[in-house]
C-alpha positions as CSV (number, residue, x, y, z in Angstrom):
1,M,35.8,52.8,198.4
2,D,36.7,49.1,199.0
3,T,39.9,47.6,197.6
4,D,40.9,44.2,196.4
5,R,43.1,42.8,199.1
6,T,45.2,40.8,196.6
7,T,46.0,43.8,194.2
8,N,45.2,46.7,196.5
9,Q,43.2,48.2,193.7
10,P,39.8,49.9,194.1
11,V,36.9,47.6,193.6
12,S,34.4,48.8,191.1
13,M,30.8,48.9,192.0
14,F,30.1,46.8,189.0
15,D,32.6,44.0,189.8
16,G,30.7,40.7,190.3
17,I,27.4,42.1,189.1
18,R,26.4,38.8,187.4
19,T,25.5,36.9,190.5
20,V,22.6,34.7,191.6
21,P,21.5,37.1,194.4
22,N,21.5,40.1,192.0
23,A,19.4,38.1,189.6
24,V,16.9,37.3,192.3
25,T,16.8,41.0,193.2
26,L,16.1,41.9,189.6
27,V,13.3,39.3,189.3
28,R,11.7,40.9,192.4
29,L,11.9,44.3,190.8
30,L,10.4,43.0,187.5
31,C,7.4,41.7,189.5
32,L,6.5,45.3,190.4
33,P,5.0,46.1,186.9
34,L,3.1,42.8,187.1
35,F,1.6,43.8,190.5
36,L,0.6,47.2,189.1
37,W,-1.0,45.6,186.0
38,I,-2.9,43.1,188.0
39,L,-4.1,45.8,190.5
40,F,-5.1,48.5,188.0
41,G,-5.3,46.7,184.7
42,L,-7.2,43.5,185.8
43,E,-8.6,45.2,188.9
44,N,-7.9,42.0,190.8
45,Q,-7.1,42.9,194.4
46,H,-7.0,39.3,195.5
47,L,-4.3,38.3,193.0
48,A,-2.4,41.6,193.4
49,A,-2.3,41.0,197.1
50,W,-0.6,37.6,196.6
51,V,1.9,39.1,194.2
52,L,2.7,42.0,196.6
53,G,3.0,39.5,199.5
54,G,5.3,37.3,197.5
55,I,7.6,40.2,196.7
56,G,7.8,41.0,200.4
57,A,8.2,37.4,201.5
58,T,11.2,36.9,199.2
59,D,13.0,40.0,200.6
60,W,15.4,37.8,202.6
61,V,16.3,35.4,199.7
62,D,18.9,37.5,197.9
63,G,20.8,38.3,201.1
64,Y,20.7,34.7,202.1
65,L,22.0,33.5,198.7
66,A,24.7,36.2,198.8
67,R,26.1,34.8,202.1
68,R,25.4,31.1,201.2
69,L,27.1,31.3,197.8
70,D,29.7,33.8,198.9
71,Q,28.5,36.1,196.1
72,T,28.5,39.4,197.8
73,S,29.3,42.4,195.6
74,E,29.5,46.2,195.9
75,F,26.7,46.4,193.3
76,G,24.5,44.1,195.3
77,K,25.0,46.0,198.5
78,I,23.5,49.0,196.8
79,F,21.1,47.3,194.4
80,D,19.3,45.2,197.0
81,P,18.3,47.9,199.5
82,T,17.5,50.3,196.6
83,V,15.1,47.8,195.1
84,D,13.5,47.1,198.5
85,R,12.8,50.8,198.9
86,I,11.4,51.2,195.4
87,L,9.1,48.2,195.9
88,F,7.9,49.5,199.3
89,F,7.4,53.0,198.0
90,V,5.5,52.1,194.9
91,G,3.5,49.5,196.7
92,I,2.3,52.0,199.3
93,V,1.5,54.6,196.6
94,A,-0.4,52.1,194.6
95,L,-2.6,51.1,197.6
96,I,-3.2,54.8,198.4
97,I,-4.4,55.3,194.8
98,D,-6.5,52.1,195.0
99,G,-7.9,53.1,198.3
100,S,-7.1,49.7,199.8
101,A,-5.1,50.9,202.8
102,P,-6.1,53.4,205.5
103,L,-4.8,56.8,204.2
104,W,-3.3,58.0,207.5
105,F,-1.5,54.7,208.0
106,A,-0.1,54.6,204.5
107,L,1.0,58.3,204.6
108,I,2.9,57.8,207.9
109,A,4.7,54.8,206.4
110,L,5.4,56.6,203.1
111,I,6.7,59.8,204.7
112,R,8.9,57.8,207.0
113,E,10.3,55.9,204.0
114,I,11.0,59.1,202.1
115,L,12.7,60.9,205.0
116,V,15.0,57.9,205.8
117,A,15.8,57.3,202.1
118,A,16.7,61.0,201.7
119,M,18.8,61.0,204.8
120,M,20.7,57.9,203.6
121,V,21.3,59.2,200.1
122,I,22.6,62.6,201.3
123,A,24.7,61.1,204.0
124,T,26.2,58.5,201.6
125,F,26.8,60.6,198.5
126,V,27.4,64.0,199.9
127,F,29.0,63.4,203.3
128,K,30.7,60.0,202.3
129,M,29.0,58.1,205.1
130,E,30.3,54.5,205.7
131,R,27.5,52.0,205.1
132,F,26.1,50.2,208.0
133,D,23.7,47.2,208.3
134,V,20.0,47.7,209.0
135,T,19.3,47.2,212.7
136,W,17.3,44.2,214.0
137,W,14.4,46.5,214.9
138,G,14.5,48.0,211.4
139,K,14.3,44.5,209.8
140,T,11.5,43.6,212.1
141,A,9.5,46.7,211.2
142,A,10.0,46.1,207.5
143,F,9.0,42.5,207.9
144,L,5.7,43.4,209.6
145,L,4.8,46.1,207.2
146,M,5.6,43.9,204.2
147,F,2.7,41.7,205.2
148,T,0.5,44.5,206.5
149,F,-0.1,46.2,203.2
150,P,-1.0,43.0,201.3
151,G,-3.3,42.2,204.2
152,F,-5.1,45.5,203.8
153,L,-5.4,44.8,200.0
154,M,-6.7,41.3,200.6
155,G,-9.2,42.7,203.1
156,E,-10.7,44.9,200.3
157,S,-10.8,42.1,197.8
158,G,-14.3,40.9,198.6
159,M,-13.3,37.3,199.2
160,P,-15.2,35.3,201.8
161,I,-12.6,35.7,204.6
162,A,-11.5,39.2,203.7
163,E,-12.2,40.5,207.2
164,V,-9.7,38.1,208.7
165,F,-6.9,39.6,206.5
166,T,-7.9,43.1,207.6
167,I,-7.7,42.1,211.3
168,A,-4.4,40.4,210.7
169,A,-3.1,43.5,208.9
170,W,-4.0,45.7,211.9
171,I,-2.4,43.2,214.3
172,L,0.9,43.3,212.3
173,G,0.6,46.9,211.2
174,I,0.3,48.8,214.4
175,P,3.6,47.5,216.0
176,G,5.2,47.6,212.6
177,L,4.4,51.2,212.1
178,V,5.5,52.1,215.6
179,L,8.8,50.3,215.2
180,S,9.2,51.9,211.8
181,V,8.9,55.4,213.2
182,Y,11.1,54.5,216.1
183,T,13.9,53.1,214.0
184,A,13.8,56.2,211.8
185,G,14.9,58.3,214.8
186,A,17.3,55.6,215.9
187,Y,19.1,55.7,212.6
188,V,20.1,59.4,213.1
189,P,23.0,58.8,215.6
190,L,24.1,55.8,213.4
191,V,24.2,58.1,210.4
192,V,26.2,60.8,212.3
193,R,28.7,58.2,213.4
194,G,28.9,56.8,209.9
195,V,29.5,60.3,208.4
196,H,32.3,60.9,211.0
197,S,33.9,57.5,210.2
198,G,33.7,58.1,206.5
199,Q,35.3,61.5,206.7
200,R,38.1,60.2,208.9
201,A,38.7,57.4,206.4
202,G,38.7,59.8,203.6
């Protein structure tokens, strides 16, 4: 656990929870029910794709604001990636149910996400792994897939240029999926080192 350098006291996870970056993360999370309502309630794939794309496109905003405003917090370090995983997981499941994304593609992305999330949770809370930043390749894979799935959804919307979005989704999706699977394997040695570091620090 981190400590306050001025008092040498443990820093609570909830210290500094009321920050602008955490508020942005919360707004992104609250957009998830809106996306689901538009997709399944209104049955508007076109608008749902824009909302899903907007959620993905703003992924960097909270992190940028945290650094820019010097408002990093222990809560934010956990809240932000957790929300990202929830949004990604629910978004993929929604598209599988809607039939808007190729099933094999969506299942590979979903299984990868579940395995990585399980590995991180177990390593962190059971084996006291020290947290580490997402790799550049991991960020690139996430960026590509965040626009791939809205593209698939837009491609099924029936709008005049829907096929263009489908083609763009495949162009972004194939390298995104390959990188996603690759980084899942690449995280294993990083997790092992993080576990060893955490145990030594403990």
